[in-house]
N, C-alpha and C positions, 0 to 999 in steps of 0.2 A: 240425592239430597232432598229432604223435605223443605218446601218453601213455596212462596207464591211468586208468579211472574209479575214483573213490573212493566207496565206499558206507559212510557212517558217520552219526553223529548230526549232522544239519544245524544243530540248535540250538546245539550246542557250537561248530561252525564259525562260525556267525553271531556268537557271543559273541567268538570270537577275531578275527573280521574287524572288529568294533567299528564297524559302520555299521548302526545299529538300524532304519533305515527300509527295509532290504532283507531279503529272504529268499533263501537259497541253494538253487538247484535242482540244481546239479551242480558238479563240480570235476574238473579234469584237471591232470596235471603231468608233467614230465620232469626231467632233471637240471639244466636251466637255468631253466625257466619254470613258472609256475602260472597256470592260467586258472580263474576262479571265475564261474559263471553265476548271475546275480542278477535278481530282479524286485522291484518295489515291493510292500510288504505291504498298503498301503491305497490305495483310490481317492482322487482329488482331492476335497477337501471343498468346493470352490468353483469355479465356472466363471470363468476369467479374462476371458471376453468379456462376459457379462451380469451377473456378480457374484452370482448366486443361490447361496445356501448349500445344500449337500447336493443338488445337481441330479441329475436322472435322466440317467445317462451310458450310452452304448453304445460298445463297442470298435469303432473305425473301421478301424484297421490296427495292425500291430506291426512293429518293426524292431530288429535287434540292433546295439548300439553298443559298440565295444570302447574301454574307458577304462583308462588305466594308473594303477596305485596304487603305494604304497610297497613296496619289496622286503620279502620275508619270508624270513628265514634265508638271505640271499644270493641268493635266486631272484627273478627279475623277475615281477611280478604284473600280470595283465590281468583286468579285470572285464568280463564279457560281459553287458551290461545290456540286457535285453529291454524296450525302452521302448515304451509303449503310446500310441497316438494315439486320443483319445476324441472322440466327438461328443456335444455337449450337446443333449438332446432338448427343452430349454426354449427355446433360441434358435437351434439349428441350427449353431452354430459348432463347428469342430474344433480341437483343440489337443493337443500332446504333454504328458504328465505331467512335472512338474518334480521336481528332487531337491535336498535340502539339502546333499548331499555332492559333487555334480557340477554345475558351472555349465553353463547352456545352451550347446550347441555345443562344449563343452570336451572334449578327449580325455585330460584328467588329472583325478584327484580333487582336491578342494580341499586336502586334507591333503598330497598329493604336491606341489602347487604351493607350499604353505607350507614344506615340507621343502626344496625346491629354492631358494626365496627365502632361507632361512636359511643353508643350506650354501654357496651361491654367494658369500656374503660373505667366507668364509675359505678357500675351495677354488677351484682353477682349474676352468674350464668343461670342459676336457678330462677332468679327473678324474671329474666328475659324469657326463659323457657315457658314460664307460667303465662306471661303476657301474650306471647306470640304462638304458643303451641308448636314450637320448632325445636328439634332435638338439641340437647346439651352439646352433643358432639359437633354439630354444625356451627353452633354459636362459638365454641372453642376454636374451631378451625378458622373462622372469620377473624376472631380476635388475634390469633397468632399471625395471620397474614398481615394484619395492621402493624403488629409489633416489628415484623421484618423490615418495614419501611423506616422505622425509627432507630433500629439497632446501630446503624452506621454513624448516627449522630452522637453516640454516647462517648464522651471524652472527658473524663473526670480528672481534676487537679490532684496532685500527690501531696498529702499533708506531712507534717513532721512526726505526728503520732498516728499509728494505725492500731485498731483493735480487731481481733479475730475471735469469733465465737461460732458455735454451730446451732442450727435450729433442728430439733428432732420432731418430725411429723409422723404420726401413726399412719402406716400404709394400709389402705383399704383392704379388708379381708385377710390381713396378715398380722402376726403378733410382733414382728420386729419393726424397728423404726428406721427411717431413712434420714441421715444427717446431711444437712446442707450448710455450707460455710457462709458466714455473714461477715463482710468486710466493712469496717466503719472508719470514718475520719474522726480522730480524737481531738483535733483542733477546733473543728466546726460542728461536731456532733451531727454528722450526716451519714447516711448509708451510701457507700461507694458502689457496692454490688453484692449480689448473691451468687454463689457458685453451686453447681449441681452435686458436689460431694466435698469431703474434707481430705481427700487424698493428697499426698505430697506432690504428685505431678500436676494436679489441678491448681494448687496454691502457687507452685513455681511458675506455671504458665501465666497466671494472673499477675504476679509480681514482676515478671519479666516484661509485661506489657504496660506497666505504669509509665506515666509521662516522664517522671524523674525519680527513679529508684534511689538515687544518692541523697535525696532530701529527707528520707525517712530516718528519724533519729531513735524512735522508740516503737516497739510493737508489744502490745499487751495481749495476753492469751491465757488459756488454761494449760495444764500439763499434757499436751498432745504432741508426741514426738514428731510427726510429719510437719506440724506447724513450725517447730523449732528448726528442723532440717531445711525447710523451704526458705525461711528467713535468712539463715546463715549463708545459704547458697546464692541468694538473689539480691539481698539488701545490704550492701557492704558497710554502711555507716550505722546500721540499726542495732540497738541493744534490746534484748528481750526482757520483759518484766512479767513474771507470773503473778496473776491476780491473787492478792492476799486472801480473798474469800475462799479460794480453792485450797489454800494451805491450811487455814484454820478449820475448814470443813473436815479435813482428814482427821483432826484431833477429835472432833465431835463424833465422827463415824467410828473411830477406834473405841471411844468410850461407850458408845451404844452397842458395839459388837461385844465388848467385855460384859456389859450388863446382861445381854442375852445368854452369856455362857453360864450364868448363875441360875438358870431356869430350873434345873433339877434340884439344886440345893434348897431353893426357896419353897418349892411346892406350888401347886396350881394357884391357890388363892393369893399368896404373897407375890408370886410372879406377876399376876394380873395387876395387883396394886402398884408394883414398881413400874410396870409398863405404862400405866395410866399417869404416873408421876415422873416419867422420864424427863419431862421438861425441866424439873428441878436440877437435873444433872447437866442438861445441854445448854441451859441459859447461862449467860455470864453472871459471875458472882455479884457484881455491883447492880444487876437488874433484879435480884431476888429481894423479897421483903423479909425482914426479921421474923415476923409471924404472919402466916404460918410457914412460908417457904423454907427458910433456913432451918427452922426447927424440924420439919419433916425430912429435909435433906440429911441433916446430921443424924437423925434416927436411922436412916438407911446406912450411913457410914459406920455407925456403931455395930450394926448387924453384919455388914459386909465391909471390912476394913480395906479390901482391895479397891473398892469403889472410890474411897477417898484418895488413894494414891493416884488412880487414873484421873479423877476429877482435878487434882492439883496439877497433874501433867498437862491436862487440857488447858487449864487457866494460864499456866506458865508459858505455853506455846503462844497463846493469844497475846500475852504481855510483851513478847518479843517485838511486836509491831508498835509498841509504845516507845521503842528506842529512838533517840534523836539522830544517831549516826549509824552508818553501816558497821563500823568496827564494834560499836556497843551491841548491835543486834547479833553479830556473829559470836561475841563473847557470851551473850545470854543463850544463844542456841547451843553452844558447846556445853554450857552448864546444864541446860535442859536435857540434852542427849545423854550426858553422863549420869543423870538422875533416874533414868529408866531402869526398873528392875529387870534382871535377866529373864525372868519368867513371864514378863508382860510383852508377849510377841506382837500384840496389836499396835503398841506404840513404837516398837522396834521397826515395824514395817513403815510407819510414818517417817521415822528418822532416815530409813533407807531411801525412801522416795525424795525427801528433802535433799539428801546428799547427791542424788542423781540429777537434781535440778538446782544445785546449790548456787551457781552463778546467777541464773535467771531469777531465782527467788530473792536473793539479796540485792539484785539491781533495783528493787523497789525503793531501797533507802537512798538511792541516788536521784530518783525521779519522782517518787511519791505519787505515781499514777496507778489506777486500777482499771479493771475491765467493766466496771459497773455501768458505764455509759452504753456499752454494747449490749449487755445482758438486759438492760432496761427496755431497749427497742426489740429485743428478741421476742419477748412475750407479746408485744404489740403486733408483730408480724404474724405470729401464730394465730392471733385473733382474726386477722384477715383470712387466713387459710380456713379457719373453722367456719367463718361466715360463708365462704365459698363452697363448703362441703366437698373437700377433696380436690382442691386445685393441684394440678401438676406443678413441677418445679418451674417450667417455662411460663406458665400462667401467673403463678405467684410472683416470680421475679418481674415480669412485665407490669403487673399491677403496681408494684412498689416503685420500680425504676423509671417507668415511662409515663405514668398517668397521675403522678403527684408532682406538684411544682418543686423544682430543684432550687437550691441556693445558687444564684448566678450573679456574677459581677460583669456588667457591661461598661465599656468605655463611654464616658459622657460625650455629648455632642461637642465637636470641635477639639476634643482632646487627642493626644497622640500625634503621630507623624503621618502625613498624607504623601502619596507618591503617584505620579501619573505613569501608568504602565501601558504602553502602546495606546490602543484605542479603547481600552476597557474602562476608561474613566478614572475617577479618584478612588483609591482603595485605602481603607483605614488599616494601619499596621497593628494597632493594639487589638488583642484578641479578647473575646468573651471567655470568662473563666467559670467553669461549672464545678461546684464542690460536692455535688450529690444531693440526696434527698434529706432535708432536715427531719429529725425525729419528730419535732412538733407538728410538721405538716402531715406526717403519717397518722399521728394520733388524731389530729383535727379531721382528716378525711374519714377515719373510722367513726368518730363521734357524729359526723354529719351524714353518715350512711352512704358515703360515696364509693365505698369499696366492698 
């Protein structure tokens, strides 16, 4: 390493280094890095093999071990530790001297590991990698070690309304996406947990471990059969409500598919125009302006009458959700289904899907809840992942669940019942209640650059 030797008061440097077990023998630096040469001040006081106190020791060998320490004034610090291997003259065993500041076989000081563990809770691994010039893999491992200490303390209250959605993250180097399940509290608008996939077995395991599965009254979701099966198998009092957005989206998708089918009839130029103006078909009628929106839309209807039929079917399905009662909504649906022309397969498929989820879709009219509160936080969590540039599931879950403040209810001082249990003193019977991570806290953390 290029740099100049520093000749100065080593005792002062040792005080600044704040590792009292070491003495400094040399120091070199350049504009980016500092290297401090260190040795242990004292010989080992006990042989780890035979256990004799103050044994007779002989130096068997020496080796230099480079260990990274916390930066000093923006410069990266490396400790060149001349580690001695001793031979115990009492038992003949050999051993390397140990350090209170550096774990055996570690290339980082304990305090640097602690610094990384703390900073990685609020900063991206990329940011720390740039600051310390330490590999992203090492930072990730330290972070996950810290998470293991916190995992056992996660004990979330069970709400009356649960929302389930999935987060699709593009997997690095692959074209397919990995879906992770997101479980949210619909009463308090908090994240309860993230799950590594959306398989039926994974959802069942999570619901089986809820504190009080019987208290769940409603579960909102999209039309994913493993979710439905898991809820019916594990939550005896829960009613499933299919988010109405996913129902009406099917109508828009059917209309759009039908539009594309006229590609050959229209020719290249007109097809391009219809594609550019497809918003006229997909927007709700009451959101269109008389001029020019409705005029242009009707011009397309005159040219392609089937588009008007499909458009009216789309609007009629939307209007089912204006019904004030379940019975009225069912009546409107039956009327809508009967109006679908035999040759309009796109909308017949929509009706088939609704029939398959009939009970869960029309449960909406009993509870009037949607999954919007879950889908709103879904995009926010994806933003955390994008800032981290490829967080694994374990890392992303930990960032959300362990390092953002939870909504917690603690018993006030003097409240509840006290009991004297043997010699353990007074114990408060009332428990702290953890409701998960509020959506607003996640958004705040992102805006403040803490994730």
